[in-house]
N, C-alpha and C positions, 0 to 999 in steps of 0.2 A: 342690282348687285348689292350684296349686304356684306358689311365688314365682320370679320370673325377673328378669333385668336386661336392659333394652333401651337401646341408645344411639340418641339422636335429636338432630337439629339444634335449636339454641336457639329458632329460630322455631317449630318444631313444638311444642316444650314450652310455649312462650308461648301458642300457640293452644289447646293442650289445656287449659291452666289457665283460659283465657277461657271455653271451652266448659263446663268443670266449674262455674265460678262462675255462668255464665248458667243452667245447668240445676240449680243447687243440688245438685251432686254432687261426687264426688272425681275426681282425675286417674286414679286406679287404675280406678275404675268406667267412666269414659269410654274409657280405653284397652282394657279388657276388652271393652266393647261394640264398639269399632271392630275389634278383632282377631276377634271372633266373626263380625261381618258380613263381614270380608275373607275369612276362611276358608270361610264358608258359600257365598260367591259362587264360590270356586275349586273346589268339590266337583264331581265329574263329574255331569252331568245324568242323572237316572234315566230310562231309556227305558220308555215305556209299551208294553204288549203290545197288539197290534192284534187285535181280535176280528172285524174285518170279513172276511167271506167264510169264516169258520171252518167253517161248516156247509154249504158248497157241495157239492151232490151231482152236479151236472152235469145234473140233470133240469130240464125246463122246465115240466112239468105238475103240480108239487107243489101249487100253490094250488088247482087244480081238483080234484085227487084226494086232498086231505088226509085226509078221513074214511076213504076206502078204504085208503090207505097206513097210517094209524095203526091201523086195525082189524086189518090184516094183521100189523103188527109186534107188537101186543099180544094177538094170538090171538082177536080178536073177529070 
């Protein structure tokens, strides 16, 4: 953790102190929590890989011929 200085309006400091008192915490801890939440919301969203259609072969008869096709692929 690294120490830093932040300039804030008097009203913001007053509200931070109220929150800290209400949560039985410190202004530093409340500020760290707020900063962490702010930064995490600003992170780029992770894109999920879509696996839908990844195995498309273009064949329409796979379900009916599954045993035959698997046997052919695995030398049976």
